[in-house]
N, C-alpha and C positions, 0 to 999 in steps of 0.2 A: 504494499499500500504506499503510494507516493504523498510525501508531505505537501500540503496544498501552501503555495507560496502566498504572504499578504500582499494585498494589491497597492496598499498605501505606503509610499516610500518613507513617510513618517514612522510608520510601524516597524519597517524593516531596518531602519538604520542607515540606509544607503545614502541618504544626502549628508549623513554626518561624515561617514567614511570618505565621500567624494570631497566635502568641505576641508577635511583634515589633510587629504593629499594634496590639493590645491594649495592650501596653505604652507604645507612642507615644501612643495615645490617651489612657491615664491621665495622662501628662504634660503634655498639652495642655489643661489643664483652665481655661485663661483666658477662654474663652467664655462669655460669661452672658447670659441673657435680659433684655430690657427691660422695666421696669415702666412703667404709665401715666403716673407722674408725671415721669419721666426724658424730657428733651428731646435731639432727635438732630440735631446742625449737619451741614447738606450739605457735603460735599466737592466742591471745583470739579473738574470732569472734564478731565484732560489731553487726552483726544480731542477734546473740544469746542474747547480752547483752540488747539489744533494745527490743526483744522479753520477758525477763526476766523482764525490767522495764513495759511495756504495761500489763502483767500477773499481777504485783503486784498493777498496778494501777487499773485495772478493775476487779480483784476478789472479793472486797468486793461488787460492784454493780452486780456481777452475783450471789452471795450468796444472795443477798436481792431479786432481782427478782426471784429465785427460790423458796425463802419463799412466797413471794406474789403469786406466781403460784400454790403452795401447798395448801395455805390456801384458794384460789377462787375454787379450785377443790373441796376441803372438803365442801366449803359453797353450791355450787352449788349442792353437791351430798346429803347433809343434805336437803336443800329446795325441789329439787326434792323427795326424800323419803318422807317427810312430805306432799307434795301435792298429792302423788302417792297414799299415806295411808289414806288420809281424803276423796278421791273420789271428791273433790270440781272442779277438772277441768278435764272435759272427753273430749277427741280427737276425731273427728267424722272421 
């Protein structure tokens, strides 16, 4: 069952919210448009700085894990070739 909206704006509070928004917008007139002659200085991104810190922190761990992974792959390939060449294990 849907709620029925009151038709009178005074009862719903819409006029109060609109008046408050317009009053706030009138106060916040600090925003101005840029002219072509004005130069804008870029602001460093805190997200980029955090990403760089995280990469610097976890980069050694990533390299170490890749070395371990490659070593395990080589070891399994060697053991598999050795067992396959000897014929000691036969799969049915």
